[in-house]
N, C-alpha and C positions, 0 to 999 in steps of 0.2 A: 419286452413287449409294451410296457406302460409308456416308455418314451416314444416308441414307434407310433403308438396310438395317438399320443398327443401331437406328434409331428404331422400326422395325417390331418388332425383338426386344425393345426396351425396353417397347413397348406390351404385348407378351405377358407380360413380367415383371411389369408392373402388375397384369395379371389373375391371375397366379400368386400375387402377394402378397395380392390381394383374397380369393381362395379359401382361402389359408392362414389369413387372419384369421377367416373364417367357420368353418373346421374347428376352429381353436384355441378360438374362443369356445364352440363346441358341446361340445368334448371336455374342456376344462380343469376344469369343475366336477366331473367324474367320475374324474379321474386317480387319486384315492386308492383306487379300487376294484380296481386291478390293473395289472400290468405292461404288457399290450397297449395300454391306454389312454394310458399315459405315452409309449409309442413313437409313438402317433398324435399326441399333443400335440407331441412333439419334432419329428416330421416336418412338422407344420403350421407350427411356428415356423421351421423351415428354409425352407419355402416363402415365409414372410413376409420372408425375407432375400434373395429372388431379385433378381438384377440389380444395376445400379449406380445411384447417385444423383448428380445434378449440383447438389444443394443443399449450401451451405456449412454444415458442422457448427458448433456453438458451441464456443468455447474452454472454457466452463464452469469458469472459475476464479473462484469467488465470494469466497474469502478466502485470505490467506496469513499466515504467522506472521512478524512483524518484531520482532526482539528477543524480548520475553516476552509479546507481545500479538497477538491476531488482528486483522488489518486488512482491511476490505472492499476488493474490487477491482472497478472499473467499466471496461468497454470504452468508450473515448471516441474517436470518429473526429475527427482533428485537421485533416486535409487530404485532399482526394480529387481524382482525375482519372478519366476514363472507365475507365482500366485498373487502377487501384489506389488503395487508401486507406491513409493513414498512421494506424495505430490505436495509441492509447496505453492502457496498462493503469494507470489512475489510482488512486493510493492516497493516503490522508491520513496522512502520517507527519510526525514532528516535525523530523527532520534531513534536509536535502537529500541525495539519492543521485545517483550518477553516471548521467547520461542515456545510454541505450544503444539504438541502432537494431538490431533483429534483422532481417536480410535473409533472407526465406524463399525457398526454391527455387520457380521457376516451371517445373515439370516434370510436370504432370498431377495434382497434389494441391493442396488448399487450404493456406493458411498454418497452419491448425489442426493440421496434421501435426506442428508444433513445439510442441504444447501442453505436453509434458513439459519441453522446453527452456525455455520461458517460465516455467513454474511454478518451476523451480529458480532462475532468474535474479531473479525478482520480489522476494524478501526483501531483496536488497542493491542493487537497481538501479531506476531509473525507466525502465521498459521500453516501447519502441515497436516495432511490427512492420510490415513491408510486407504488407498484406493484399490480395493480387492478386485481380482480378476474373476471372470466367469469360468468356473471349473470345466465347463463343457468345451472351452477353447484352449485348455492346457493339455498338451500332448502327454501320453502315458510316460514317455521318456523322462518327463520332469519329476517323476516319483510321486510320493504320497504327500498329503498335507493334512496333518492331524492337530490335535489340541496343543501338543508340545511345539509344533511348527509355528502355530499362531503366536505363542509366547515368544519363541525365538525371533519372529519377525518384529515384534514390538521392541525387544532388546536391541536388535540390529538397527532398527529405524531410529531409536533414541541415540544410539552411538553415532549414526550418520549426522543427526542434527547437532549433536555435541553437548558439552556440559552446560548446565544451567537451564535446561529446558523443562517444561511442564507437560503433563499428560492429562487429557480429558477423555473419558470413555463413555459412550452412549449405549445403554441397553445391554444386550448380550455380552459384549466384551468387557464388562466391568470385572468379571471373574478373571479373564486372562490379563487384564491390565493390572489388577491387584497382585496376581501371581508374578507378573514381570517385575513389578516394583519390588516385591519381596525378594525375588531371585537376584536382582541387581544390588539390593542392600546386602544380601548374604555374601555375594561375590565381590563386594566393595567396588562395584563398577562406577567409575567417575561420572558416567552419563546418567546415573539414576535420577529420576525426575525430582525436581524441587517440590512440586506439589502434584497431587493426584486427585482429580475430580471425577467421581462416579455418579452417573445420572441414570436413574431408573433401571438399575441392573440387578440381576438375580444372584446376589452374593449368598443369600441363605433362603432357599425356596421352601423351607419348613415353616417360615413365618407367614401367617395369613395366606395359605395356598390359594391360587387362582385356578380358573378352569384350565389354563395352559399347564400349570403344575400338576393338576390332578390327572390330565391326559397322559403326561409323561410317566406317572407312577402307576397308571392303571394297567399297563401291559409290560411284559418282560422285554429286555432290550432286543431279544431275537425277533420279536414281532415287528419292531421298527425296521430291522434289517431285511426281513422278508417282504414287508408290505410297502415301505416308503422309499426304497432305493431303486435306482434304475441304471441302465447302461447307456451311455451316450451313443447315438446312432452314427453310422459310418460317414455321413455327410459333414460332420463337424471335426475340428482339429483335435478335440479330445476323445475321438472315437475309441470306444472300449473302456473308458474310465467309468468307474462306479460313482454315482452322484446322488445327492438328495436334490431332486429337481426344484427349481424356483417356482414352477407352476403348481407344484403340490403345496408349497408353503403359502403362496398367495391364496390358493383355494381354501386352505385352513383358516387363514386370517379372515377371508370374506365370509366364511360360514359362521363365524362368531357374531357378525353383524350384517347378515344378509339383507334384512329389511332396510337397513340404512343405506346399503349400497344400491339396492333396487330403486329406492326413493331418490338417491343422488343422480342416477341415470335418467329417471323420469323428469327430475328438475332440469337436468342438462338439456333434454329434448325441448322442453317448453321455453327455456331461456333462449335457445337457438331460434325456435319458431317465432317467438315474440320480439326478436331483435335485441334482446338484452345481452349484449356482447360481453360486458364486464362481468356480469354474474356467471355467464357461461364459461368465460376464461378461467375463473377461479376453480370451477369444478374440473374443467379440462386439464389444467395444470396439475391438479392433485392426482388425477387418474393417469396422466402421462407418466408420472413418477411411480405410482403405485403398481402399474402394469408393466413396468420395465423390470424384469426379474433376472437373477443369475442363479446358477446351480452351485451347490456346495459340494466339495469333495466328501465322499461317503464317510471316510474315516473321521473327518472333523465333525460331521453331524452326529454320528453314533457316539463318539467319545464325549462330545459336549452333552448330549442327552444323559448319558450314564454318569459322567463326572459331576455335572452341575445339577441336573434335575432328578436323578435317582439316588446317587450315593452321597451327595452333598459333601464331597471331600474337602473343598475349600472351607466350607462352613465349620467342618470338624477339625480344621487345621491338619488334614491328612493328605493334602495334595502333594504330588511329586512332579518333578521335571526331569526328563531323561533318566528316571529311576532314582533321582536324589530328592530327599524331602525338601519341601518349601515351607519356610516358617515365617508367617506374616508378622510375628513378634520381632523379627529382625529389622522391620521398618522403623527407623528412628529419626531420619532426617528428611523424609518426604511427607510434607503436610497433607492431610486428608480432608476432603470435603465430599459429602454425599448429598444428593438432591432427589427428592421423591415427589410424586403427584398424588394429591388426596384421592382422586378418582381413578387411579391407574388400575385397570382390570387385567393387565398383562404381567406387570411386576408390582405387586401390592406394597402398601405402606409397611415399612419395617425390613423388607428384604434387602434393600441397599444399605440402610443404616447399620445393618448387622456388621458391616466392615469395621466399624469403630470398636466393636467388641473383640475383633480379631487382632487389631493393631494395638496391642497393649504396651508396646514399646514407645508409643508416641505420647508426648506431653499433652495435657489438655488444651493448651493454647495453640496446638498444631492440628486440632480437630474442629470441624464445623459441619453442621447439618442444616439443610433447608427443606422444609415441607411446604409445597406450594398448594394453597387452597384452590379448589375449583378446576383443576386440570386433570385430564386423563394422561395416558402414556405419551402420546405424541406432543401434547401440550407442554411436557417437561422440557423439550428441546426445540420446539418450533411454535410459531405463532406469537400473538401479542403479549401474552403473559410471560413467555420466555424472554422476549426482547425487553419488556419494561419492568419486570419484577424479578425474574430468576437471573437473567444475565448480569445485571448490576451486582448481585451477590457474588456470582462466580468471578467476575472481573476484579472485584475488591479483594477476594480471597487470593487469587493468583498474584495480584500486585503486592499484597502484604507478605508474600513468601518469595518474591522475585530476587 
């Protein structure tokens, strides 16, 4: 019922966008005649932005500068399962670069949320990314996708990339990435990563709990199953699949900073009305990405909440994979770097750094930690401080273990 109700709202949003386009097309040629018409045009453009979209945006990274020349970038699917694609950003460069798998979060947004992360990494690395699929578009016949399946995908993807590659996980998948690295160490997999960089990830949520952590522990797992899961409607390819809808996750994120989002849209209207196109474009680009959402398979969501946020099984070194114990102490050849943001209110200071305490098999010279002053959660992996202060640290760490 929840998904059907949302779908009805989405259909209304489609009509709102349609009427917004009509009004904008009618008014735009005359906006130079006076202020009221520019307000009409701005209002119409706001109508055109109504609602969410379940369509994956483009990474839109056409070229990057490598050395002193511009190099074209091509998105190349390398390997795919029903639930995710290993996507390579192929470049034609003269010198081989370190191969790097970027592990994108599966938490309601597409991997394109890491566009800025990838753009910074590309000049110095042969970059691959986990391009997760929208669960509402995956037929029931494809089976389930749970916590173990996520770990399996990382192991498979590293195997496809080949020996000598590195791994960088952003936010939620820090847990699965560390689990995959430990599993590959235990099984002596030759494709085990040479280095693992964990950025703003919930390795141990007992450390400095945030509002997100407190919500996860405030109710039993059955509450999440009853109240936050929905069944995909018949009109979609994944009809009948149980999911944690992306629109629920985005609503939760927005509720944490509702005043800021309302102000952001008010600012957008006035930038449009005043002809401040560059300022408007910055806000538009952010919300184009923010409101592009995907659904998570129900089993992955529930198992993640229980494993990571309620039982802390990785933090206690009690995590299993396919029924077999995972021992992070087995990691001896994969160098570890953790990155945190001083003002992160989603994954607080200390939660990611906890990985170092788990990887006791690593020599001190194979461990590194960076705490970035003045940034919140998204600032750890996007924006100016990521590009100018955090990324150089990450680049040097990977290069020193290539």
